[in-house]
N, C-alpha and C positions, 0 to 999 in steps of 0.2 A: 552455507545457507541451504536448507532443504529445498528441493524442487517442488513446484506446485503439484498437488495431487490432481488426479484426472479431472475432477469436477471443480477444482479451484482455479481461478484465473491466475495469470502471472501477476507480479507486482505492477507492471506497466498497464496491463489490462484492467486491473482493479482501480488504478488511479484514473484511467480514462473513463471507466464506468461511473466513478464517483464524480468526476467533472460533469458528465452528462446529467446526472441526477441534480447536482447543484444548479446547473443552468435551467433545468425544467422547473425546479422549485422557485428559483428567482423570478421566473416569468410570472408567477402568481396566478396563472390561469388553469391550474390543475385542480380537479375536484378533490374535496377533502379526503375521501377514502384513498384515492390514488396518491395524494401527498403523503399520507401516513405510511403507505407501502414504500414509497420512494425514500422516506426518512429512515424507516427501519433497515432497508437495504443499504442505504448510505452509511448508517452507523455500523453495520456489519462489515462493509468494505473498509471503513475507516479503521476499525479494530484490526482487520486483517493486515492492512498496510502498516499500521503502527507496530504490530507484532513482528512483521517481516523485517522492518527497519531495526527493531530492537535485537532480533537474532543476528542481523548483519553486524551491528555495533558490537555485540557480545563476541562474535567470531573474530572481528578485527582486534578487539581488546585482548582476547586470549592469545592471538598470534603475536601481538606486540609484547605481552607479558612473558610468554613462553620463550621467545627468541630475543628478548631485549629490544631496544628501539632499533628499528630498521626502516628503510624506505620501502613503501608499498606502492608500486606503480599501478594506478588505476587507469583503465582506458578512458581517453578523452571523449566527451560527447561531441557529436558533429553539429 
């Protein structure tokens, strides 16, 4: 999976930003113009996260296809 470009957040940062936007919009006390900006930014972050996950899935699929089925040890979350 390619690393984030200088101006792009990491996947984890993008998810955190997306969660913040959702919380603000769910509060319902955001002026309309600000809500539209949040929505647009949220859609961009959502696309970025989706694309990043798709790239990871493609990479794993390729690894399994190229080398046959094998166990892939992923680090456990704490």
